[in-house]
N, CA and C atoms as a LAMMPS dump frame, in Angstrom:
ITEM: TIMESTEP
0
ITEM: NUMBER OF ATOMS
453
ITEM: BOX BOUNDS ff ff ff
-5.0000000000000000e+02 5.0000000000000000e+02
-5.0000000000000000e+02 5.0000000000000000e+02
-5.0000000000000000e+02 5.0000000000000000e+02
ITEM: ATOMS id mol type element x y z
1 1 1 N 94.705 -77.598 -256.87
2 1 2 C 95.413 -76.433 -256.386
3 1 3 C 95.067 -76.231 -254.91
4 2 1 N 96.084 -75.948 -254.124
5 2 2 C 95.845 -75.609 -252.732
6 2 3 C 96.414 -74.214 -252.473
7 3 1 N 95.661 -73.426 -251.729
8 3 2 C 96.086 -72.078 -251.363
9 3 3 C 96.337 -72.085 -249.871
10 4 1 N 97.532 -71.655 -249.49
11 4 2 C 97.924 -71.659 -248.083
12 4 3 C 98.324 -70.246 -247.661
13 5 1 N 98.166 -69.982 -246.391
14 5 2 C 98.641 -68.712 -245.86
15 5 3 C 100.118 -68.862 -245.541
16 6 1 N 100.893 -67.886 -245.948
17 6 2 C 102.322 -67.889 -245.662
18 6 3 C 103.142 -68.367 -246.844
19 7 1 N 104.4 -68.652 -246.567
20 7 2 C 105.315 -69.101 -247.604
21 7 3 C 106.437 -68.132 -247.887
22 8 1 N 106.486 -67.023 -247.172
23 8 2 C 107.498 -66.001 -247.469
24 8 3 C 108.932 -66.468 -247.233
25 9 1 N 109.103 -67.554 -246.5
26 9 2 C 110.462 -68.071 -246.262
27 9 3 C 110.936 -68.98 -247.392
28 10 1 N 110.043 -69.387 -248.273
29 10 2 C 110.368 -70.298 -249.367
30 10 3 C 111.09 -69.536 -250.486
31 11 1 N 112.213 -70.058 -250.948
32 11 2 C 112.997 -69.395 -251.992
33 11 3 C 112.201 -69.23 -253.286
34 12 1 N 111.316 -70.169 -253.597
35 12 2 C 110.502 -70.06 -254.81
36 12 3 C 109.529 -68.895 -254.699
37 13 1 N 108.954 -68.717 -253.537
38 13 2 C 108.046 -67.592 -253.295
39 13 3 C 108.828 -66.282 -253.388
40 14 1 N 109.974 -66.242 -252.77
41 14 2 C 110.798 -65.032 -252.801
42 14 3 C 111.172 -64.658 -254.23
43 15 1 N 111.497 -65.648 -255.051
44 15 2 C 111.856 -65.379 -256.441
45 15 3 C 110.656 -64.836 -257.224
46 16 1 N 109.463 -65.386 -256.981
47 16 2 C 108.271 -64.912 -257.69
48 16 3 C 107.912 -63.488 -257.264
49 17 1 N 108.074 -63.18 -255.992
50 17 2 C 107.812 -61.82 -255.515
51 17 3 C 108.813 -60.845 -256.132
52 18 1 N 110.067 -61.236 -256.199
53 18 2 C 111.087 -60.373 -256.815
54 18 3 C 110.774 -60.138 -258.291
55 19 1 N 110.352 -61.177 -258.999
56 19 2 C 109.969 -61.033 -260.4
57 19 3 C 108.774 -60.101 -260.534
58 20 1 N 107.756 -60.296 -259.698
59 20 2 C 106.575 -59.439 -259.713
60 20 3 C 106.962 -57.97 -259.523
61 21 1 N 107.803 -57.732 -258.559
62 21 2 C 108.233 -56.365 -258.271
63 21 3 C 109.007 -55.771 -259.455
64 22 1 N 109.907 -56.55 -260.034
65 22 2 C 110.702 -56.06 -261.162
66 22 3 C 109.819 -55.75 -262.363
67 23 1 N 108.914 -56.664 -262.708
68 23 2 C 108.047 -56.456 -263.871
69 23 3 C 107.113 -55.267 -263.67
70 24 1 N 106.581 -55.114 -262.477
71 24 2 C 105.698 -53.971 -262.196
72 24 3 C 106.459 -52.661 -262.337
73 25 1 N 107.673 -52.636 -261.869
74 25 2 C 108.483 -51.409 -261.972
75 25 3 C 108.863 -51.116 -263.423
76 26 1 N 109.143 -52.16 -264.186
77 26 2 C 109.487 -51.968 -265.601
78 26 3 C 108.299 -51.442 -266.402
79 27 1 N 107.079 -51.797 -266
80 27 2 C 105.877 -51.43 -266.753
81 27 3 C 105.244 -50.126 -266.286
82 28 1 N 105.854 -49.481 -265.294
83 28 2 C 105.263 -48.294 -264.678
84 28 3 C 106.313 -47.195 -264.573
85 29 1 N 105.883 -45.961 -264.747
86 29 2 C 106.795 -44.824 -264.599
87 29 3 C 107.398 -44.821 -263.196
88 30 1 N 108.605 -44.327 -263.089
89 30 2 C 109.299 -44.298 -261.808
90 30 3 C 108.451 -43.586 -260.755
91 31 1 N 108.374 -44.227 -259.583
92 31 2 C 107.636 -43.654 -258.472
93 31 3 C 106.171 -44.048 -258.408
94 32 1 N 105.694 -44.836 -259.388
95 32 2 C 104.28 -45.193 -259.422
96 32 3 C 104.027 -46.695 -259.335
97 33 1 N 105.053 -47.481 -259.089
98 33 2 C 104.88 -48.921 -258.889
99 33 3 C 104.866 -49.17 -257.382
100 34 1 N 103.804 -49.807 -256.902
101 34 2 C 103.63 -49.989 -255.469
102 34 3 C 103.679 -51.463 -255.056
103 35 1 N 104.303 -52.297 -255.885
104 35 2 C 104.472 -53.712 -255.548
105 35 3 C 105.367 -53.81 -254.311
106 36 1 N 104.962 -54.64 -253.382
107 36 2 C 105.693 -54.77 -252.122
108 36 3 C 106.834 -55.77 -252.234
109 37 1 N 107.933 -55.469 -251.541
110 37 2 C 109.013 -56.427 -251.429
111 37 3 C 108.753 -57.303 -250.208
112 38 1 N 109.681 -58.201 -249.911
113 38 2 C 109.483 -59.126 -248.791
114 38 3 C 109.252 -58.406 -247.467
115 39 1 N 110.029 -57.364 -247.198
116 39 2 C 109.855 -56.664 -245.919
117 39 3 C 108.481 -55.995 -245.853
118 40 1 N 107.989 -55.507 -246.978
119 40 2 C 106.667 -54.902 -247.013
120 40 3 C 105.548 -55.898 -246.809
121 41 1 N 105.793 -57.144 -247.162
122 41 2 C 104.79 -58.2 -246.989
123 41 3 C 104.831 -58.826 -245.595
124 42 1 N 105.868 -58.513 -244.837
125 42 2 C 106.04 -59.12 -243.512
126 42 3 C 105.554 -58.214 -242.378
127 43 1 N 104.581 -57.396 -242.644
128 43 2 C 104.047 -56.51 -241.603
129 43 3 C 102.752 -57.102 -241.054
130 44 1 N 102.393 -56.76 -239.814
131 44 2 C 101.228 -57.394 -239.177
132 44 3 C 99.904 -57.203 -239.914
133 45 1 N 99.736 -56.106 -240.616
134 45 2 C 98.45 -55.869 -241.285
135 45 3 C 98.3 -56.602 -242.613
136 46 1 N 99.3 -57.397 -242.994
137 46 2 C 99.23 -58.13 -244.263
138 46 3 C 99.183 -59.63 -244.013
139 47 1 N 98.249 -60.274 -244.717
140 47 2 C 98.178 -61.737 -244.762
141 47 3 C 98.596 -62.142 -246.168
142 48 1 N 99.576 -63.006 -246.245
143 48 2 C 100.152 -63.428 -247.524
144 48 3 C 99.705 -64.845 -247.847
145 49 1 N 99.374 -65.092 -249.121
146 49 2 C 98.899 -66.401 -249.564
147 49 3 C 99.713 -66.876 -250.766
148 50 1 N 99.913 -68.175 -250.848
149 50 2 C 100.595 -68.764 -251.997
150 50 3 C 99.774 -69.948 -252.495
151 51 1 N 99.738 -70.113 -253.801
152 51 2 C 98.974 -71.194 -254.438
153 51 3 C 99.948 -72.226 -254.986
154 52 1 N 99.625 -73.489 -254.756
155 52 2 C 100.533 -74.59 -255.1
156 52 3 C 99.782 -75.721 -255.787
157 53 1 N 100.518 -76.421 -256.633
158 53 2 C 100.076 -77.694 -257.197
159 53 3 C 101.238 -78.651 -256.958
160 54 1 N 101.07 -79.515 -255.977
161 54 2 C 102.209 -80.331 -255.563
162 54 3 C 103.284 -79.425 -255.014
163 55 1 N 104.472 -79.523 -255.571
164 55 2 C 105.594 -78.687 -255.158
165 55 3 C 105.773 -77.465 -256.06
166 56 1 N 104.889 -77.296 -257.035
167 56 2 C 105.003 -76.178 -257.976
168 56 3 C 104.244 -74.959 -257.467
169 57 1 N 104.948 -73.84 -257.373
170 57 2 C 104.334 -72.575 -256.987
171 57 3 C 103.585 -72.017 -258.189
172 58 1 N 102.296 -71.757 -258.004
173 58 2 C 101.462 -71.248 -259.095
174 58 3 C 101.277 -69.743 -259.041
175 59 1 N 101.196 -69.196 -257.843
176 59 2 C 100.949 -67.766 -257.731
177 59 3 C 100.957 -67.306 -256.287
178 60 1 N 100.888 -65.99 -256.128
179 60 2 C 100.904 -65.368 -254.809
180 60 3 C 99.926 -64.202 -254.785
181 61 1 N 99.545 -63.815 -253.595
182 61 2 C 98.697 -62.646 -253.399
183 61 3 C 98.61 -62.34 -251.92
184 62 1 N 98.164 -61.127 -251.601
185 62 2 C 98.104 -60.718 -250.203
186 62 3 C 96.881 -59.856 -249.95
187 63 1 N 96.504 -59.8 -248.686
188 63 2 C 95.41 -58.959 -248.219
189 63 3 C 95.967 -58.046 -247.137
190 64 1 N 95.837 -56.747 -247.366
191 64 2 C 96.282 -55.755 -246.389
192 64 3 C 95.052 -55.149 -245.724
193 65 1 N 95.035 -55.158 -244.407
194 65 2 C 93.939 -54.503 -243.687
195 65 3 C 94.255 -53.012 -243.626
196 66 1 N 93.392 -52.223 -244.269
197 66 2 C 93.566 -50.768 -244.28
198 66 3 C 92.793 -50.121 -243.135
199 67 1 N 91.675 -50.738 -242.788
200 67 2 C 90.78 -50.281 -241.715
201 67 3 C 89.987 -51.507 -241.287
202 68 1 N 89.265 -51.427 -240.184
203 68 2 C 88.499 -52.607 -239.761
204 68 3 C 87.571 -53.159 -240.846
205 69 1 N 87.046 -52.278 -241.7
206 69 2 C 86.079 -52.706 -242.715
207 69 3 C 86.609 -52.662 -244.144
208 70 1 N 87.896 -52.346 -244.328
209 70 2 C 88.433 -52.132 -245.681
210 70 3 C 89.775 -52.833 -245.852
211 71 1 N 89.86 -53.672 -246.878
212 71 2 C 91.098 -54.362 -247.193
213 71 3 C 91.61 -53.972 -248.564
214 72 1 N 92.876 -54.26 -248.801
215 72 2 C 93.492 -53.997 -250.1
216 72 3 C 94.147 -55.27 -250.616
217 73 1 N 93.894 -55.593 -251.865
218 73 2 C 94.563 -56.707 -252.53
219 73 3 C 95.953 -56.224 -252.931
220 74 1 N 96.978 -56.971 -252.556
221 74 2 C 98.362 -56.611 -252.855
222 74 3 C 99.097 -57.8 -253.479
223 75 1 N 100.097 -57.495 -254.269
224 75 2 C 101.095 -58.457 -254.738
225 75 3 C 100.519 -59.69 -255.414
226 76 1 N 99.467 -59.496 -256.204
227 76 2 C 98.91 -60.613 -256.982
228 76 3 C 99.839 -60.901 -258.152
229 77 1 N 100.251 -62.154 -258.273
230 77 2 C 101.088 -62.537 -259.418
231 77 3 C 100.952 -64.041 -259.651
232 78 1 N 100.73 -64.409 -260.893
233 78 2 C 100.676 -65.812 -261.292
234 78 3 C 101.956 -66.161 -262.032
235 79 1 N 102.56 -67.283 -261.682
236 79 2 C 103.764 -67.743 -262.371
237 79 3 C 103.461 -67.923 -263.855
238 80 1 N 104.408 -67.597 -264.693
239 80 2 C 104.219 -67.657 -266.151
240 80 3 C 103.702 -69.023 -266.596
241 81 1 N 104.275 -70.091 -266.065
242 81 2 C 103.88 -71.44 -266.48
243 81 3 C 102.462 -71.811 -266.047
244 82 1 N 101.883 -71.051 -265.115
245 82 2 C 100.551 -71.373 -264.593
246 82 3 C 99.464 -70.436 -265.125
247 83 1 N 99.82 -69.547 -266.024
248 83 2 C 98.839 -68.581 -266.53
249 83 3 C 97.778 -69.25 -267.381
250 84 1 N 96.608 -68.642 -267.395
251 84 2 C 95.44 -69.096 -268.163
252 84 3 C 94.883 -70.427 -267.638
253 85 1 N 95.126 -70.679 -266.352
254 85 2 C 94.607 -71.896 -265.713
255 85 3 C 93.684 -71.576 -264.544
256 86 1 N 93.33 -70.307 -264.355
257 86 2 C 92.421 -69.922 -263.283
258 86 3 C 93.083 -69.665 -261.945
259 87 1 N 94.399 -69.619 -261.918
260 87 2 C 95.123 -69.417 -260.661
261 87 3 C 94.825 -68.034 -260.088
262 88 1 N 94.923 -67.001 -260.916
263 88 2 C 94.667 -65.639 -260.441
264 88 3 C 93.262 -65.492 -259.891
265 89 1 N 92.281 -66.036 -260.596
266 89 2 C 90.89 -65.953 -260.136
267 89 3 C 90.722 -66.686 -258.816
268 90 1 N 91.336 -67.858 -258.684
269 90 2 C 91.221 -68.625 -257.443
270 90 3 C 91.866 -67.869 -256.281
271 91 1 N 93.041 -67.314 -256.504
272 91 2 C 93.705 -66.536 -255.454
273 91 3 C 92.871 -65.317 -255.076
274 92 1 N 92.344 -64.627 -256.063
275 92 2 C 91.547 -63.435 -255.792
276 92 3 C 90.291 -63.796 -255
277 93 1 N 89.614 -64.857 -255.396
278 93 2 C 88.427 -65.292 -254.643
279 93 3 C 88.793 -65.657 -253.208
280 94 1 N 89.942 -66.31 -253.032
281 94 2 C 90.398 -66.673 -251.692
282 94 3 C 90.65 -65.418 -250.847
283 95 1 N 91.313 -64.438 -251.42
284 95 2 C 91.6 -63.194 -250.695
285 95 3 C 90.301 -62.486 -250.329
286 96 1 N 89.367 -62.424 -251.267
287 96 2 C 88.068 -61.795 -250.994
288 96 3 C 87.335 -62.559 -249.891
289 97 1 N 87.361 -63.869 -249.942
290 97 2 C 86.716 -64.672 -248.899
291 97 3 C 87.35 -64.416 -247.531
292 98 1 N 88.668 -64.316 -247.495
293 98 2 C 89.364 -64.045 -246.239
294 98 3 C 89.019 -62.657 -245.704
295 99 1 N 88.875 -61.691 -246.6
296 99 2 C 88.471 -60.339 -246.189
297 99 3 C 87.077 -60.377 -245.569
298 100 1 N 86.18 -61.084 -246.223
299 100 2 C 84.804 -61.207 -245.725
300 100 3 C 84.799 -61.874 -244.338
301 101 1 N 85.565 -62.958 -244.188
302 101 2 C 85.641 -63.658 -242.898
303 101 3 C 86.234 -62.767 -241.801
304 102 1 N 87.079 -61.824 -242.196
305 102 2 C 87.705 -60.909 -241.239
306 102 3 C 86.808 -59.711 -240.927
307 103 1 N 85.592 -59.697 -241.484
308 103 2 C 84.648 -58.63 -241.183
309 103 3 C 84.753 -57.407 -242.066
310 104 1 N 85.535 -57.493 -243.113
311 104 2 C 85.646 -56.354 -244.019
312 104 3 C 84.411 -56.28 -244.911
313 105 1 N 84.045 -55.084 -245.285
314 105 2 C 82.887 -54.884 -246.157
315 105 3 C 83.282 -54.354 -247.527
316 106 1 N 84.575 -54.09 -247.705
317 106 2 C 85.063 -53.599 -248.994
318 106 3 C 86.509 -54.017 -249.169
319 107 1 N 86.855 -54.368 -250.416
320 107 2 C 88.231 -54.678 -250.79
321 107 3 C 88.554 -53.831 -252.012
322 108 1 N 89.697 -53.17 -251.981
323 108 2 C 90.105 -52.307 -253.088
324 108 3 C 91.485 -52.713 -253.56
325 109 1 N 91.877 -52.166 -254.688
326 109 2 C 93.228 -52.405 -255.192
327 109 3 C 93.66 -51.268 -256.093
328 110 1 N 94.958 -51.17 -256.23
329 110 2 C 95.582 -50.219 -257.151
330 110 3 C 96.373 -51.045 -258.138
331 111 1 N 96.298 -50.682 -259.413
332 111 2 C 97.078 -51.365 -260.441
333 111 3 C 97.497 -50.351 -261.49
334 112 1 N 98.327 -50.79 -262.414
335 112 2 C 98.844 -49.893 -263.435
336 112 3 C 97.91 -49.749 -264.62
337 113 1 N 98.296 -48.851 -265.517
338 113 2 C 97.478 -48.561 -266.693
339 113 3 C 98.121 -49.005 -268
340 114 1 N 99.363 -49.464 -267.95
341 114 2 C 100.03 -49.87 -269.187
342 114 3 C 99.471 -51.212 -269.683
343 115 1 N 99.841 -51.585 -270.895
344 115 2 C 99.371 -52.837 -271.496
345 115 3 C 99.726 -54.045 -270.633
346 116 1 N 100.823 -53.982 -269.917
347 116 2 C 101.249 -55.087 -269.059
348 116 3 C 100.158 -55.48 -268.054
349 117 1 N 99.371 -54.527 -267.595
350 117 2 C 98.373 -54.768 -266.551
351 117 3 C 96.99 -55.115 -267.096
352 118 1 N 96.804 -55.17 -268.406
353 118 2 C 95.48 -55.388 -268.987
354 118 3 C 94.837 -56.706 -268.557
355 119 1 N 95.597 -57.771 -268.526
356 119 2 C 95.03 -59.065 -268.128
357 119 3 C 94.581 -59.031 -266.67
358 120 1 N 95.361 -58.398 -265.813
359 120 2 C 94.989 -58.297 -264.402
360 120 3 C 93.71 -57.481 -264.245
361 121 1 N 93.625 -56.368 -264.945
362 121 2 C 92.428 -55.526 -264.863
363 121 3 C 91.211 -56.312 -265.345
364 122 1 N 91.356 -57.059 -266.432
365 122 2 C 90.238 -57.872 -266.939
366 122 3 C 89.805 -58.888 -265.88
367 123 1 N 90.743 -59.493 -265.187
368 123 2 C 90.419 -60.441 -264.119
369 123 3 C 89.633 -59.749 -263.011
370 124 1 N 90.114 -58.603 -262.553
371 124 2 C 89.44 -57.892 -261.465
372 124 3 C 88.021 -57.493 -261.867
373 125 1 N 87.856 -56.989 -263.065
374 125 2 C 86.52 -56.592 -263.53
375 125 3 C 85.602 -57.813 -263.638
376 126 1 N 86.133 -58.924 -264.122
377 126 2 C 85.336 -60.152 -264.248
378 126 3 C 84.904 -60.679 -262.878
379 127 1 N 85.664 -60.361 -261.84
380 127 2 C 85.34 -60.815 -260.487
381 127 3 C 84.466 -59.809 -259.733
382 128 1 N 83.993 -58.776 -260.434
383 128 2 C 83.046 -57.843 -259.83
384 128 3 C 83.615 -56.537 -259.326
385 129 1 N 84.901 -56.336 -259.444
386 129 2 C 85.484 -55.058 -259.037
387 129 3 C 85.017 -53.975 -259.998
388 130 1 N 84.875 -52.761 -259.472
389 130 2 C 84.455 -51.615 -260.278
390 130 3 C 85.427 -50.468 -260.03
391 131 1 N 85.547 -49.553 -261.008
392 131 2 C 86.435 -48.404 -260.813
393 131 3 C 86.02 -47.57 -259.598
394 132 1 N 87.013 -47.002 -258.956
395 132 2 C 86.779 -46.114 -257.821
396 132 3 C 87.885 -45.066 -257.804
397 133 1 N 87.79 -44.149 -256.895
398 133 2 C 88.834 -43.148 -256.735
399 133 3 C 89.973 -43.68 -255.887
400 134 1 N 91.015 -42.871 -255.75
401 134 2 C 92.144 -43.27 -254.911
402 134 3 C 91.69 -43.522 -253.474
403 135 1 N 92.387 -44.381 -252.79
404 135 2 C 92.09 -44.703 -251.392
405 135 3 C 93.411 -44.751 -250.637
406 136 1 N 93.329 -44.761 -249.327
407 136 2 C 94.552 -44.81 -248.527
408 136 3 C 95.453 -43.639 -248.848
409 137 1 N 96.741 -43.928 -249.041
410 137 2 C 97.723 -42.878 -249.336
411 137 3 C 97.968 -42.685 -250.827
412 138 1 N 97.21 -43.351 -251.67
413 138 2 C 97.414 -43.238 -253.111
414 138 3 C 96.898 -41.893 -253.628
415 139 1 N 97.508 -41.431 -254.701
416 139 2 C 97.044 -40.236 -255.412
417 139 3 C 96.774 -40.643 -256.857
418 140 1 N 95.766 -40.061 -257.449
419 140 2 C 95.424 -40.357 -258.838
420 140 3 C 96.527 -39.871 -259.768
421 141 1 N 96.77 -40.64 -260.818
422 141 2 C 97.727 -40.25 -261.857
423 141 3 C 97.383 -41.024 -263.119
424 142 1 N 98.066 -40.716 -264.196
425 142 2 C 97.856 -41.456 -265.443
426 142 3 C 98.506 -42.837 -265.384
427 143 1 N 99.272 -43.117 -264.345
428 143 2 C 99.994 -44.381 -264.204
429 143 3 C 99.247 -45.432 -263.394
430 144 1 N 98.157 -45.03 -262.734
431 144 2 C 97.475 -46.026 -261.917
432 144 3 C 95.966 -45.91 -262.046
433 145 1 N 95.328 -47.015 -261.703
434 145 2 C 93.871 -47.042 -261.653
435 145 3 C 93.479 -47.783 -260.394
436 146 1 N 92.265 -47.491 -259.93
437 146 2 C 91.788 -48.004 -258.659
438 146 3 C 90.476 -48.742 -258.887
439 147 1 N 90.334 -49.874 -258.218
440 147 2 C 89.138 -50.693 -258.318
441 147 3 C 88.706 -51.114 -256.922
442 148 1 N 87.406 -51.352 -256.747
443 148 2 C 86.908 -51.764 -255.45
444 148 3 C 85.781 -52.776 -255.605
445 149 1 N 85.563 -53.535 -254.563
446 149 2 C 84.502 -54.531 -254.529
447 149 3 C 83.805 -54.438 -253.178
448 150 1 N 82.503 -54.197 -253.191
449 150 2 C 81.713 -54.222 -251.95
450 150 3 C 81.445 -55.687 -251.613
451 151 1 N 81.652 -56.045 -250.372
452 151 2 C 81.456 -57.435 -249.947
453 151 3 C 80.087 -57.609 -249.303
């Protein structure tokens, strides 16, 4: 598996991001899904990564700089055919490593609370993330949960 920065111009990446956004919205009450679309991922404070095996897209994820010392994991999604192969963990470790290299001392994320998000939450907890309160512009609700990792 190789993880590269970029890929937003690739139609396969665009399709996976669209699927991620649709599924997140379907699994979350209206107004509480914060999955980014392509335009949201194309801003200067976001670094986007894609994971590949040959020509097969395995997954995507992004790192948003919230402050000089604080990053946010965004748009993590593993392609259905690549699930249970360690793709999500590899992408998450890569994003955390990139945050550390960029001088960040903390990485946080927001995710949903429905059954759809259980596997993602288990991954984040297994990688050392712990529950935290809302950060940035997020507000606490029954639809979301917040996790953070000190680097």
